[in-house]
C-alpha positions in Angstrom: -34.6 21.4 36.2 -37.1 18.6 35.4 -34.2 16.2 34.9 -32.9 17.0 38.3 -36.3 16.7 39.9 -36.7 13.2 38.2 -33.4 12.1 39.5 -34.3 13.3 43.0 -37.6 11.5 43.0 -35.9 8.3 41.8 -33.3 8.5 44.5 -35.9 9.2 47.1 -37.9 6.2 46.1 -34.8 4.0 46.1 -33.9 5.2 49.6 -37.5 4.5 50.8 -37.2 0.9 49.5 -33.9 0.4 51.2 -35.4 1.8 54.5 -38.5 -0.4 54.4 -36.4 -3.5 53.7 -33.9 -2.6 56.4 -36.8 -2.2 58.9 -37.7 -5.9 58.2 -34.3 -6.8 59.6 -34.0 -4.4 62.5 -37.6 -4.2 63.9 -37.6 -8.0 64.5 -41.3 -7.7 63.7 -42.4 -7.8 67.4 -44.4 -4.6 67.1 -46.8 -5.4 69.9 -43.9 -6.2 72.3 -45.5 -9.4 73.5 -42.3 -11.4 73.1 -43.5 -13.3 70.0 -43.1 -12.6 66.4 -46.5 -13.6 65.1 -49.2 -12.9 62.5 -50.3 -9.7 64.3 -46.8 -8.3 64.0 -46.6 -9.0 60.3 -49.9 -7.3 59.7 -48.9 -4.3 61.8 -45.6 -4.0 59.9 -47.5 -4.2 56.6 -49.8 -1.4 57.7 -46.9 0.7 59.1 -44.6 0.5 56.2 -46.9 -0.4 53.3 -45.0 -3.7 52.8 -46.4 -7.0 51.7 -46.2 -10.2 53.8 -44.7 -13.0 51.6 -44.8 -16.7 52.3 -42.1 -19.1 51.2 -43.0 -21.8 48.7 -39.8 -23.1 47.3 -41.2 -26.1 45.4 -44.2 -24.2 43.9 -46.9 -26.6 45.0 -49.0 -23.8 46.5 -48.3 -24.7 50.1 -45.9 -22.7 52.3 -43.9 -24.1 55.2 -44.8 -20.9 57.2 -41.5 -19.0 56.6 -42.3 -15.4 56.0 -40.7 -12.2 54.8 -42.3 -8.8 54.5 -41.2 -6.4 51.9 -42.5 -4.1 49.2 -40.7 -6.3 46.6 -41.5 -10.0 46.1 -38.5 -12.1 47.2 -37.6 -15.2 45.2 -39.7 -18.2 46.0 -42.0 -16.2 48.2 -45.7 -15.5 47.4 -48.6 -13.6 48.7 -51.3 -15.4 50.8 -53.8 -14.9 48.0 -51.7 -16.9 45.6 -51.2 -19.9 47.9 -53.5 -22.7 48.9 -52.1 -22.7 52.4 -49.7 -20.3 54.1 -48.2 -23.0 56.4 -48.1 -26.7 56.9 -45.8 -27.9 54.1 -43.5 -30.4 55.8 -41.1 -30.6 52.8 -40.9 -27.4 50.9 -38.4 -28.9 48.5 -40.7 -31.5 47.1 -43.7 -30.6 45.1 -45.3 -34.0 45.8 -45.3 -33.5 49.5 -47.9 -31.1 51.1 -50.9 -31.3 53.4 -53.3 -32.3 50.6 -51.1 -34.9 48.9 -52.2 -38.5 48.7 -50.3 -40.6 51.2 -48.1 -43.3 49.5 -48.4 -46.2 51.8 -45.1 -47.8 50.9 -42.4 -45.2 50.5 -41.4 -44.4 54.0 -42.3 -40.7 53.6 -45.0 -38.6 55.3 -46.5 -37.4 52.0 -49.5 -35.5 53.4 -47.7 -33.8 56.3 -49.9 -35.2 59.1 -47.0 -36.6 61.1 -47.6 -40.2 60.1 -45.8 -42.4 57.6 -47.1 -45.2 55.4 -49.4 -47.6 57.3 -49.3 -45.5 60.5 -51.3 -43.0 58.5 -55.0 -43.3 58.7 -55.2 -42.9 54.9 -53.4 -46.2 54.6 -55.3 -48.2 57.2 -57.8 -50.7 55.7 -60.8 -51.0 58.0 -60.8 -54.9 57.8 -58.9 -57.2 55.4 -61.0 -60.4 55.5 -60.1 -62.8 52.7 -62.3 -65.7 53.9 -65.5 -63.8 54.8 -65.7 -64.8 58.4 -65.5 -61.2 59.8 -62.1 -61.9 61.3 -58.9 -60.6 59.7 -56.5 -57.6 59.9 -57.8 -54.1 60.6 -59.5 -52.0 63.2 -63.0 -53.0 62.0 -62.4 -56.7 62.2 -63.9 -58.6 65.1 -60.5 -60.0 65.9 -57.2 -61.1 64.3 -57.6 -64.2 62.0 -54.7 -66.6 62.3 -55.8 -68.3 59.0 -57.6 -65.8 56.8 -57.9 -68.4 54.0 -60.2 -70.7 56.0 -63.6 -69.4 57.2 -63.7 -72.3 59.8 -60.6 -71.0 61.6 -60.9 -67.8 63.6 -61.0 -66.8 67.3 -64.7 -67.4 67.5 -64.5 -71.0 66.2 -64.8 -74.2 68.3 -61.7 -76.3 68.5 -61.9 -79.6 66.7 -59.9 -82.7 66.6 -58.2 -82.1 63.3 -54.6 -81.1 64.0 -55.4 -77.4 63.5 -55.6 -74.4 65.7 -59.3 -73.8 65.0 -59.8 -71.0 67.5 -56.5 -69.2 67.0 -55.3 -69.4 70.6 -51.9 -70.8 69.7 -52.8 -74.4 70.7 -53.9 -77.4 68.7 -56.7 -79.8 69.5 -56.9 -78.5 73.1 -60.0 -79.0 75.2 -61.4 -81.9 73.2 -63.6 -83.9 75.7 -63.1 -87.7 75.9 -65.9 -89.8 74.4 -67.1 -93.0 76.1 -66.6 -96.3 74.3 -69.7 -98.3 73.3 -69.1 -101.0 75.8 -69.4 -99.9 79.4 -70.1 -103.1 81.3 -67.7 -105.0 83.6 -64.1 -104.0 83.3 -65.0 -101.9 80.3 -66.9 -99.5 82.4 -65.4 -96.0 82.0 -63.4 -96.7 78.9 -63.2 -93.7 76.7 -61.4 -92.3 73.6 -59.9 -88.9 73.1 -58.2 -86.8 70.4 -54.8 -88.0 69.4 -52.6 -86.7 66.5 -55.5 -84.8 65.0 -57.9 -87.8 65.1 -60.5 -89.2 67.5 -59.3 -92.6 68.7 -61.2 -95.8 67.9 -62.5 -98.0 70.7 -60.5 -101.1 70.0 -58.8 -103.8 72.1 -55.9 -101.5 72.9 -58.2 -98.9 74.3 -60.0 -101.4 76.5 -56.7 -103.1 77.5 -55.2 -99.9 78.5 -58.3 -99.0 80.5 -58.2 -102.2 82.6 -55.6 -104.9 83.2 -58.4 -107.4 83.7 -59.8 -106.8 80.2 -60.2 -110.0 78.0 -61.3 -110.1 74.4 -64.6 -111.7 75.2 -65.5 -108.8 77.5 -66.8 -107.0 74.4 -68.9 -110.0 73.2 
């Protein structure tokens, strides 16, 4: 008699397990009939059938991608919320190195920390200001502006353009805006003669300058 009773209890327990697991498939988990299968439905199912909510963590990194099952038996690759760091948010549940708390690798083309950004689009990879010449201009959000020559502190968007054949102020032009300088002799036909920047150098007030300034110029005009 005891043997029959034991067999009956075992069969009853087995049927109960099958029923509970089948309910997970047939109830669709929308217990509150709000049109969504959400956390509230899982909790209600757990309370109703005595089942556990399990969260998938295929790579075993402690982070689930949010996939759930509810059952009185633990499915493969599923874990309870108490045993996981996070029950959702793993953007690649097949790679143990990718999860919300991973360190972003800035040069692998992968969103390692699951924030939706990759490499240098990720805030973890953005350097506030790379300034190699110490002029506060460089590359990065905390720089004053972009430095077109980060190896020369005299060249940056805040510099004054000089006559040196370089783009000192990083505006894309060279030796622009250099004002003419008057020549030393300003009498007679030499009046108004000036020199300017040419080929990265300030011109010299010589006979060519004066001659070009006035057709009436003669050498002794400068004596």
